C-alpha positions in Angstrom: -14.0 22.2 -25.7 -12.0 25.3 -26.3 -8.3 24.7 -26.0 -6.8 26.1 -22.8 -3.0 26.3 -22.7 -2.9 26.6 -19.0 -4.2 23.0 -18.7 -1.2 21.8 -20.7 0.9 23.8 -18.3 -0.7 22.1 -15.4 0.1 18.8 -17.1 3.7 19.9 -17.3 3.7 20.5 -13.5 2.2 17.1 -12.9 4.6 15.1 -15.1 7.8 16.9 -14.1 6.8 16.3 -10.4 6.3 12.6 -11.0 9.5 12.2 -12.9 11.6 14.0 -10.3 10.0 12.1 -7.5 10.9 8.8 -9.2 14.4 10.2 -9.9 14.9 10.8 -6.2 15.6 14.5 -6.6 15.6 16.3 -3.2 12.6 18.6 -2.7 10.1 16.4 -4.6 9.2 14.0 -1.9 5.5 14.4 -2.8 6.0 14.4 -6.5 3.7 11.4 -6.9 0.7 13.8 -6.4 1.3 14.7 -10.0 -0.8 11.6 -10.7 -3.6 13.0 -8.7 -3.4 16.2 -10.7 -3.6 14.1 -13.9 -6.7 12.3 -12.7 -8.5 15.6 -12.0 -7.6 17.0 -15.4 -8.7 13.7 -17.1 -12.1 13.7 -15.3 -12.7 17.3 -16.3 -11.8 16.9 -19.9 -13.7 13.7 -20.7 -16.8 15.0 -18.9 -16.6 18.2 -20.8 -16.3 16.3 -24.0 -19.2 14.1 -23.3 -21.5 17.0 -22.1 -20.5 19.2 -25.1 -21.0 16.5 -27.7 -24.2 15.3 -26.2 -25.7 18.8 -26.2 -25.0 19.0 -29.9 -26.4 15.5 -30.5 -23.0 14.3 -31.7 -22.0 11.9 -28.8 -21.6 8.2 -29.2 -20.0 5.7 -26.9 -18.2 4.0 -29.8 -16.6 7.2 -31.0 -15.7 8.1 -27.4 -14.0 4.8 -26.7 -12.2 4.9 -30.0 -10.8 8.3 -29.2 -9.5 7.0 -25.9 -7.9 4.0 -27.7 -6.3 6.3 -30.3 -5.1 8.6 -27.5 -3.6 5.9 -25.3 -2.8 2.7 -27.0 -0.3 3.5 -29.8 2.2 5.3 -27.6 1.8 2.7 -24.9 2.4 -0.1 -27.4 5.6 1.6 -28.6 6.9 1.7 -25.1 6.0 -1.9 -24.4 7.7 -3.1 -27.6 10.9 -1.1 -26.9 11.1 -2.3 -23.3 10.7 -6.0 -24.2 14.2 -6.8 -25.7 15.9 -5.0 -22.8 13.9 -7.0 -20.3 14.8 -10.2 -22.1 18.5 -9.4 -22.1 18.9 -7.8 -18.7 16.4 -9.3 -16.3 16.7 -12.4 -14.1 13.9 -14.9 -14.3 11.7 -13.7 -11.5 11.8 -10.1 -12.7 11.2 -11.1 -16.3 8.2 -13.2 -15.3 6.7 -10.2 -13.6 7.5 -8.1 -16.6 5.5 -10.5 -18.8 2.6 -10.3 -16.5 2.7 -6.5 -16.7 2.8 -6.6 -20.5 -0.5 -8.5 -20.5 -2.2 -6.5 -17.7 -1.2 -3.2 -19.2 -2.7 -4.2 -22.6 -5.9 -5.2 -20.7 -6.0 -1.9 -18.8 -5.5 -3.8 -15.5 -1.9 -3.3 -14.3 -3.2 -1.6 -11.2 -5.1 -4.8 -10.4 -2.0 -7.0 -11.0 0.1 -4.7 -8.9 -2.4 -4.9 -6.1 -2.8 -8.7 -6.1 0.9 -9.3 -6.4 2.0 -6.6 -3.9 3.5 -7.9 -0.7 6.5 -9.5 0.9 7.7 -11.5 -2.1 7.0 -8.9 -4.7 9.8 -7.5 -6.8 10.8 -4.0 -5.6 8.8 -1.4 -7.6 11.9 0.5 -8.7 12.9 -2.5 -10.8 9.5 -2.7 -12.6 9.6 -0.9 -16.0 5.8 -0.9 -16.3 5.0 0.0 -12.6 3.6 3.4 -13.6 1.0 2.0 -15.9 -1.2 1.4 -12.8 -2.6 4.9 -13.3 -3.5 4.2 -16.9 -5.5 1.2 -15.6 -7.4 3.4 -13.2 -8.2 5.9 -15.9 -9.2 3.3 -18.5 -11.5 1.5 -16.1 -13.1 4.8 -15.3 -13.5 5.5 -19.0 -15.3 2.2 -19.4 -17.9 2.8 -16.7 -18.3 6.5 -16.2 -19.7 7.5 -19.6 -22.5 5.0 -19.3 -23.4 6.3 -15.8 -23.1 9.9 -16.8 -25.5 9.4 -19.7 -28.1 7.9 -17.4 -27.7 10.8 -15.0 -27.7 13.5 -17.7 -31.0 12.1 -19.0 -32.5 13.3 -15.7 -30.9 16.8 -16.0 -27.6 18.4 -15.4 -28.3 19.1 -11.7 -29.2 15.5 -11.1 -25.9 14.5 -12.8 -23.9 16.9 -10.7 -25.6 15.6 -7.5 -24.9 12.0 -8.6 -21.3 12.7 -9.2 -21.0 14.4 -5.8 -22.5 11.5 -4.1 -20.2 9.1 -5.8 -17.2 11.2 -5.0 -18.1 11.3 -1.3 -18.5 7.5 -1.4 -15.2 7.1 -3.0 -13.5 9.4 -0.4 -15.1 7.2 2.3 -13.7 4.1 0.7 -10.3 5.6 0.3 -10.2 6.8 3.9 -11.1 3.3 5.1 -8.6 1.5 2.8 -5.6 3.8 3.6 -5.9 2.3 7.1 -6.9 -1.4 6.5 -5.3 -2.0 3.1 -3.1 0.8 1.9 -2.2 -1.1 -1.3 -5.8 -1.3 -2.3 -6.3 2.4 -1.5 -3.4 3.3 -3.7 -4.1 1.1 -6.8 -7.8 0.5 -7.1 -10.4 2.6 -8.9 -13.0 2.8 -6.0 -10.5 4.7 -3.9 -9.2 6.8 -6.7 -12.5 7.6 -8.5 -13.1 10.7 -6.3 -10.2 12.5 -7.9 -11.6 11.9 -11.4 -15.1 12.8 -10.1 -13.9 16.1 -8.8 -12.8 17.0 -12.3 -16.1 15.6 -13.7 -18.1 17.7 -11.2 -16.2 20.8 -12.2 -17.0 20.2 -15.9 -20.6 19.7 -15.1 -20.7 22.9 -13.0 -19.1 24.9 -15.7 -21.2 23.4 -18.5 -23.2 25.9 -20.5 -21.0 28.8 -19.4 -18.3 28.2 -22.0 -14.9 27.6 -20.4 -15.4 30.4 -17.9 -16.0 29.5 -14.3 -19.2 30.5 -12.7 -18.9 34.2 -11.9 -18.8 33.6 -8.2 -15.7 35.6 -7.9 -14.5 38.9 -9.3 -11.4 39.0 -11.6 -9.1 39.8 -8.7 -10.5 37.1 -6.4 -10.5 34.6 -9.3 -6.8 35.2 -9.9 -6.1 34.8 -6.2 -8.0 31.5 -6.1 -6.0 30.2 -9.1 -2.8 31.3 -7.5 -3.7 29.5 -4.2 -4.6 26.4 -6.2 -1.2 26.4 -8.0 0.6 27.0 -4.6 -1.4 24.1 -3.1 -0.1 21.7 -5.8 3.5 22.9 -5.5 3.3 22.7 -1.7 2.0 19.1 -1.9 4.8 18.2 -4.2 7.4 19.6 -1.8 5.9 18.6 1.6 3.9 15.4 1.2 5.8 12.2 2.1 5.3 10.0 -0.9 7.0 7.0 0.7 4.0 6.2 2.9 0.3 5.8 2.4 -1.3 9.3 1.9 -4.8 9.7 3.2 -7.5 11.5 1.1 -7.5 14.4 3.5 -3.9 15.2 2.4 -4.5 14.4 -1.3 -7.4 16.8 -1.2 -4.9 19.6 -1.1 -3.5 19.1 -4.7 -6.8 17.8 -5.9 -8.7 20.9 -4.8 -5.7 23.0 -5.9 -6.0 21.5 -9.4 -9.8 22.2 -9.5 -9.1 25.9 -8.5 -6.6 26.3 -11.3 -8.9 24.8 -13.9 -11.8 26.9 -12.7 -10.2 30.2 -12.2 -6.8 30.4 -14.1 -8.1 32.3 -17.0 -6.3 34.6 -19.4 -4.7 37.5 -17.5 -4.3 35.8 -14.1 -0.9 35.1 -12.7 -1.5 31.3 -12.7 -2.5 31.4 -16.3 0.5 33.5 -17.3 2.9 31.1 -15.6 1.2 27.9 -16.9 0.8 29.3 -20.4 4.5 29.9 -21.0 5.7 28.1 -24.1 8.0 25.8 -22.3 5.2 24.7 -19.9 2.8 24.2 -22.7 5.4 22.3 -24.7 6.1 19.9 -21.9 2.4 19.6 -21.2 1.8 18.5 -24.8 4.2 15.7 -24.5 3.4 14.8 -20.9 1.6 11.6 -21.7 4.6 10.2 -23.5 7.0 11.6 -21.0 5.1 9.7 -18.3 5.2 6.5 -20.3 9.0 6.7 -20.9 10.5 7.9 -17.6 9.8 4.8 -15.5 11.2 2.2 -18.0 14.4 4.4 -18.3 14.8 4.6 -14.5 13.9 0.9 -13.9 16.4 -0.4 -16.6 19.1 1.9 -15.2 18.6 0.2 -11.8 18.4 -3.3 -13.4 21.7 -2.6 -15.2 23.7 -1.3 -12.3 24.9 -3.5 -9.4 24.3 -0.6 -7.0 21.8 2.2 -6.9 22.7 4.7 -9.7 23.5 8.3 -8.5 20.9 11.0 -8.8 22.9 12.6 -11.7 22.1 9.5 -13.8 18.4 9.9 -13.2 18.6 13.6 -13.9 20.1 12.8 -17.3 17.5 10.1 -17.9 14.8 12.6 -17.0 15.9 14.8 -19.9 16.2 11.7 -22.1 12.5 10.8 -21.3 11.5 14.3 -22.5 13.4 13.7 -25.8 11.8 10.3 -26.3 8.5 11.9 -25.4 8.8 14.5 -28.1 9.6 11.9 -30.7 6.7 9.7 -29.6 4.3 12.7 -29.5 5.4 13.8 -33.0 5.5 10.5 -34.8 3.1 8.3 -32.9 0.6 10.2 -30.7 -0.2 13.0 -33.2 -0.8 10.9 -36.3 -2.4 8.0 -34.7 -4.9 10.2 -32.8 -6.2 11.5 -36.1 -8.5 9.3 -38.2 -7.6 11.3 -41.3 -3.9 10.7 -40.8 -4.1 7.0 -39.8 -7.3 5.7 -41.3 -9.2 2.8 -39.6 -8.2 0.3 -42.3 -4.6 1.0 -41.2 -5.1 1.6 -37.5 -7.0 -1.5 -36.7 -4.7 -4.1 -38.3 -1.5 -2.4 -37.1 -2.6 -1.8 -33.5 -4.5 -5.1 -33.4 -1.6 -7.2 -34.6 0.8 -5.5 -32.2 -1.6 -6.1 -29.3 -1.7 -9.8 -30.2 2.0 -10.1 -30.4 2.8 -8.2 -27.2 0.1 -10.1 -25.3 1.3 -13.5 -26.6 4.9 -12.7 -25.6 3.8 -11.6 -22.1 1.9 -14.9 -21.7 5.0 -16.8 -22.8 7.2 -15.0 -20.3 4.7 -15.8 -17.5 4.1 -19.4 -18.4 7.8 -19.9 -18.9 8.6 -18.6 -15.4 10.7 -15.8 -16.8 12.7 -18.2 -19.1 15.3 -19.3 -16.6 17.0 -21.4 -19.3 18.5 -18.1 -20.6 20.7 -18.1 -17.5 21.2 -21.6 -16.2 21.0 -25.2 -17.4 18.5 -27.8 -16.4 20.7 -29.2 -13.6 20.8 -25.9 -11.8 17.0 -25.3 -12.3 15.9 -28.8 -11.1 13.2 -28.9 -8.3 12.8 -25.1 -8.3 16.2 -24.6 -6.7 16.5 -20.9 -7.7 12.8 -20.1 -7.6 11.6 -17.4 -5.1 9.1 -19.9 -3.7 11.8 -22.3 -2.5 11.7 -20.6 0.8 8.0 -21.5 1.1 8.5 -25.2 1.4 8.6 -25.2 5.2 5.1 -23.8 5.3 3.9 -27.3 4.6 5.5 -28.3 8.0 2.6 -26.9 10.0 1.5 -29.9 12.1 -0.2 -28.9 15.4 2.4 -31.0 17.4 5.5 -33.0 17.1 4.8 -36.7 16.8 8.1 -38.6 16.3 9.9 -39.2 19.7 13.0 -40.6 17.9 13.8 -37.3 16.2 15.0 -33.9 17.4 12.0 -31.6 17.6 13.0 -28.4 15.8 10.6 -25.4 16.2 11.1 -22.8 13.5 9.6 -19.5 14.6 9.2 -16.2 12.7 8.5 -15.3 9.1 10.3 -16.4 5.9 13.7 -15.5 7.3 13.1 -18.3 9.9 12.3 -20.6 7.0 15.6 -19.6 5.4 17.4 -20.6 8.6 15.5 -23.9 8.7 16.3 -24.6 5.1 20.0 -23.9 5.7 19.9 -26.5 8.5 18.2 -29.1 6.3 20.6 -28.5 3.4 23.7 -28.5 5.6 22.8 -31.6 7.7 20.6 -33.6 5.2 21.0 -36.9 7.3 20.2 -35.4 10.7 17.2 -37.0 12.3 14.9 -34.0 12.6 11.2 -33.2 12.9 10.7 -29.6 11.9 7.6 -27.5 12.4 7.2 -23.9 11.3 5.3 -21.3 13.3 4.3 -18.2 11.3 3.0 -15.0 12.7 5.6 -14.4 15.4 7.5 -11.3 14.5 8.3 -10.0 17.9 8.1 -11.4 21.5 7.1 -14.9 22.1 4.6 -13.9 24.8 2.9 -11.2 22.6 -0.9 -11.4 22.2 -2.8 -12.7 20.4 -1.1 -16.1 20.7 -0.7 -17.9 17.3 -2.5 -21.2 17.1 -0.6 -24.2 18.6 2.3 -22.0 19.7 2.4 -23.1 23.3 2.0 -26.8 22.6 4.8 -26.7 20.0 7.0 -24.7 22.2 6.7 -27.1 25.1 7.6 -30.1 22.9 10.5 -28.4 21.1 14.1 -29.4 21.7 15.6 -26.7 19.5 14.1 -23.3 18.5 15.2 -21.5 15.4 14.0 -17.9 15.4 14.5 -15.2 12.7 12.6 -12.3 11.1 13.5 -9.6 8.6 13.0 -6.9 11.2 15.3 -5.2 13.7 15.1 -7.3 16.8 13.5 -6.0 19.9 15.1 -6.4 23.4 12.6 -9.0 24.3 14.5 -11.4 22.0 17.0 -11.7 24.8 14.2 -12.5 27.2 12.8 -15.2 24.9 16.3 -16.7 24.7 16.8 -16.7 28.4 13.4 -18.3 28.9 14.2 -21.0 26.3 17.5 -21.8 28.0 15.9 -21.9 31.4 13.3 -24.4 30.0 16.1 -26.7 28.9 15.9 -25.9 25.2 18.5 -24.9 22.7 17.8 -21.7 20.8 19.5 -19.9 17.9 18.6 -16.6 16.3 19.3 -15.8 12.7 21.3 -12.6 12.0 20.4 -10.0 9.4 21.1 -10.7 5.7 20.6 -9.0 2.4 22.1 -9.5 -1.0 22.4 -5.9 -2.2 20.4 -3.5 -4.3 20.3 -5.6 -7.5 21.2 -9.1 -8.8 20.0 -8.7 -12.4 23.5 -7.8 -13.5 24.4 -11.4 -13.0 22.7 -12.2 -16.3 25.2 -10.0 -18.3 28.1 -12.0 -17.0 29.3 -15.0 -19.1 28.7 -18.4 -17.7 32.5 -18.6 -16.8 32.4 -15.2 -15.2 29.6 -15.7 -12.6 31.5 -17.4 -9.8 31.6 -15.7 -6.4 30.1 -12.4 -7.5 29.4 -10.0 -4.7 27.1 -7.1 -3.9 27.5 -4.4 -1.3 25.4 -4.9 1.9 23.1 -2.0 2.5 23.9 0.2 5.5 20.5 -0.4 7.1 21.2 -4.2 7.1 24.6 -3.6 8.7 22.9 -1.6 11.4 20.3 -4.3 11.8 23.0 -6.9 12.1 24.8 -4.8 14.7 21.6 -4.7 16.9 21.3 -8.5 16.6 24.9 -9.0 17.8 24.4 -6.6 20.7 21.2 -8.4 21.9 22.0 -12.1 21.2 25.1 -13.8 22.7 27.5 -15.0 20.1 26.9 -18.7 21.1 23.2 -18.3 20.1 23.5 -16.2 17.0 23.7 -17.4 13.4 25.8 -14.5 11.9 25.1 -14.7 8.1 27.0 -11.4 7.5 30.2 -13.1 8.7 30.6 -14.0 5.0 30.5 -10.4 4.0 34.1 -9.3 3.4 34.8 -5.6 3.0 31.1 -4.9 3.2 30.3 -7.1 0.2 28.3 -10.4 0.3 28.4 -13.3 -2.1 25.5 -13.5 -4.5 26.7 -16.5 -6.5 28.6 -19.6 -5.5 31.7 -21.2 -7.0 29.7 -22.5 -9.8 28.0 -19.2 -10.5 24.7 -20.3 -9.2 22.5 -17.5 -7.7 22.3 -17.5 -3.9 19.1 -15.3 -3.6 16.2 -15.0 -6.0 15.0 -11.7 -4.6 17.9 -10.1 -2.7 16.7 -11.2 0.7 15.9 -14.9 0.8 18.0 -18.0 0.0 17.7 -20.2 -3.1 18.6 -23.8 -2.5 22.2 -23.0 -3.4 22.1 -20.0 -1.0 20.9 -22.2 1.8 23.7 -24.7 1.1 26.4 -22.0 0.6 25.7 -20.0 3.7 24.7 -23.0 5.8 27.8 -25.0 5.1 30.1 -22.0 5.9 28.2 -20.4 8.8 26.5 -23.2 10.7 29.6 -25.3 11.5 31.0 -22.3 13.3 28.0 -22.2 15.7 26.7 -24.4 18.5 24.2 -25.8 16.0 26.9 -28.0 14.5 27.4 -30.2 17.6 23.6 -30.5 18.0 23.2 -31.7 14.4 26.1 -34.1 14.6 24.5 -35.6 17.7 21.4 -36.6 15.8 23.1 -37.7 12.5 23.6 -41.4 12.2 27.2 -42.5 11.7 28.0 -43.9 8.2 
């Protein structure tokens, strides 16, 4: 295909939008649509290459896939290798375990799949994941594996058949994406079936322009073509500014930058305003290094967050944005460019160098995963015993899911809510280990007790309960007071867990020496303070477990006197967190007298 500088300019718009979105710069709330722009460009270019080479009898799948490997893998490996020592030195075990998983999945072109299956309540926040952004590489690489085969089959039946087939697939993908954005937004965001239509728009454009050089079909005159290209560029910029990237974006909205990109590719030819803007040297220069800039920006941002106890200011991310461009130029100049050329880096060098690096990086990722993030870097065996600091400690009460209470000689404790209620239950168990309790956990109640549909066994468990412990991670609704009044009227004791949070980041603990880790603190986020205020207004003090009473000056402990971490993920308790908060907060509540009444005297 003939080189078109305006496409590199379009890449520059895309990568700068993504970088500034992740940097949190005002005015770029929709910057993540830059990924959608990249996907359209990618679909257009690879389809054009396949069609052009096939028409000359020069296309082979082996050479196509090798070109993709040479294009993507060397620069990606450089970033993975550079990230690894920083992850090892700066990340706590749970985050490092996730990093190891991402090393392997990125190598295998499947980080989008990993992020999908691991997304959810207990997942590490995305801003702390250095390889989070490689999900889009996974989408592209999976497309590269499947689409050329399908395209060759369709082209064998004629270009019109191929164009029709691509259109049908795109419509099907849009339908899938429209469905998933409602029923499973994570799947809609990460997975190829719901992203393929963006690549297929580019592919359809390349098929429609095939045989006409790089000029769009002469459906429009020069002036109209220039206007169409300008409208397309404006659509991209408008989406970058106006789309809310913090929520799931439906295909109907994403169609704006996608169609805008197609209009620019089709009509931004030499002499049009859009072409003049996009072909400026600075735009082309950034476009040339856009792949490496995309690779570098997220690790820089993530490690800045990992390093800092609190969210770094925007000025730090602005500086790192420029740093990502500098690293991108170095990577483009000394890695991308030579490794892309078989004459510069011959196969007898490329294969062993890249192959051995892949093996080493993959092996290291597997070790980090199998070793649970190497917690021995931080704590000794005594602290790590029985999964005491593992994020899954909070899950142990899930096993207490009997349909009814069966021991009449014990206090029936009904734990209601999500994992925050299990934290409250664990704090009770750790603080009063000798109390005669039978505890059952009831998941699936995040609001009012009488909300429909009723969880299985809820009514029976409620009737038998002597004590109800209720907590969620959400802002409490007024009906919590109604539930409390009902429980008291039914002769039951009930306590509600207050809000809690352990700050923006706990990874900085690892940089403190073993003798410097005692009683470290983080600032409590304002939204948690507000949530706690609502709880205190709704729930009488005698029925509230106010975890934030331990936050002095707006700062909450994240380690105990022995330097042991109190939360594995900034929201839940470790075993030591349950002990620390339980032993200091629960004795100041009415729970203390209840627990003492069912604890045998020594």
